[in-house]
Residue, then its C-alpha position, 0 to 999 in steps of 0.5 A: x208066587x208061581x207054583x212048580x210045573x208038576x205033572x198035573x200042571x203039564x197035563x192041564x197045559x197040554x190039554x189047553x194047547x189042544x183047545x181052539x183059541x188065541x191065548x199064548x202059553x205064557x199068558x195061560x200060565x199067568x192066568x193060572x197063577x193069578x187065579x190061584x192067588x185071587x181065589x182066596x178072595x172070591x170066585x173068578x169071572x172071565x168074559x169071552x170063553x170061546x172054546x175054553x182055552x183060558x177056562x182050563x187055566x183059570x178053572x183048574x186054579x179055581x178047582x184047586x182052591x174050591x171056588x167057582x169060575x164064571x164064564x160069559x160068552x154069547x158063543x155066536x163068534x166075533x165079527x172076524x169069525x163070521x163066514x167070509x171073514x179072516x178067522x172063520x172056522x167051519x168047525x164052529x159053524x152050525x150049518x143047521x142054524x146058519x150061525x157060529x156056535x162055539x158052546x158045544x166045544x166049550x162044554x167038551x173042553x170042560x168035560x175033558x178038563x174035569x171042570x164041569x163042577x167048577x166052571x159055570x158057563x153063562x151063554x149071554x152078553x156081558x151086560x146082561x149077566x151083570x144086570x143083577x150081579x151081586x157076588x164079589x169077585x177075586x179076578x175078572x178077565x176081559x177077553x170078549x168083544x174087541x171093539x172100544x164099546x164092547x171092552x168099555x162095557x165089560x170094564x164098567x159092568x164088572x169093575x164094581x164087583x171086583x174086591x180090593x186086592x183083586x185082579x183085573x186082567x185085559x187080553x190083547x193089549x198092544x202098545x204098538x198099533x202095528x201088532x194089534x187093535x187098540x180098543x182094549x188098550x184104550x180101555x186098559x189105559x182108562x182103568x189105569x187113569x182111574x187111580x183104582x189100580x196098581x199096574x203090574x208087569x205085562x205078560x205077553x199081551x196080558x195087561x194086569x191090574x191089581x185093585x187098590x184098597x181104599x185109603x182110610x183117613 
C-alpha cells in the first residue's frame, strides 16, 4: 500500500531530484514503497548506486523500518560514461587519478539525506560482494552494468539470497528495442521463465518480480 506523500516524503524526493542519475520520479516512488514492504523480511540491496539517487528512496524506506540498505558499485563508471563517450560527465572524472570516481558524490548524497547510519556502500563488483554473502534479503534492485553478461551475473549472484515474498527489481526494462538496450530485458525474461516469480505491473522502466513461496506437497 502506498504511503501518503507527506512533507518528509516530499523533502526526500526533492533531495533525490538534485542527485545525478537516471531514475525517474515515479520509479523512485515505486522503489520507496516496495522497500517499505520488503524491509519487514530483511535488509535491501541495490547493484549500481552511482551517485545515490535510488539509494535515497530505498535508504529512506529502510531507515523508517530500521533495516540496512547495502549498495554495490565499483564507481568507475559504465562504458558510456568514459571520456569521449555519450554520457561522460567531467564532474565525476578525477583528473588526478585519470578515471571516473562517483563514490565521493554518493557519500555526499548519503550525508545530505542523513542515511550514513542506514546505507552500507560496498565499493566493488557485484560478483565479488556476493562471493561469501549469507544474509537473506527482502529486496534486490539490479541497476548495474547493462551488458547481458553483467545483468545475468547480478541476477545469478543475488537471486539465491532473496527470501520468498521478496522483490527482485530490474531497471531499464524496455519492451520496445527502439527505446533502449535489451540486455536487462533478456535477463528479466529469464527470471520470469524460471517460474520462481510472480510478475507485477511495470512502473516506467522498472520490471518488478515477487519471489514465490515454495509449494509444499
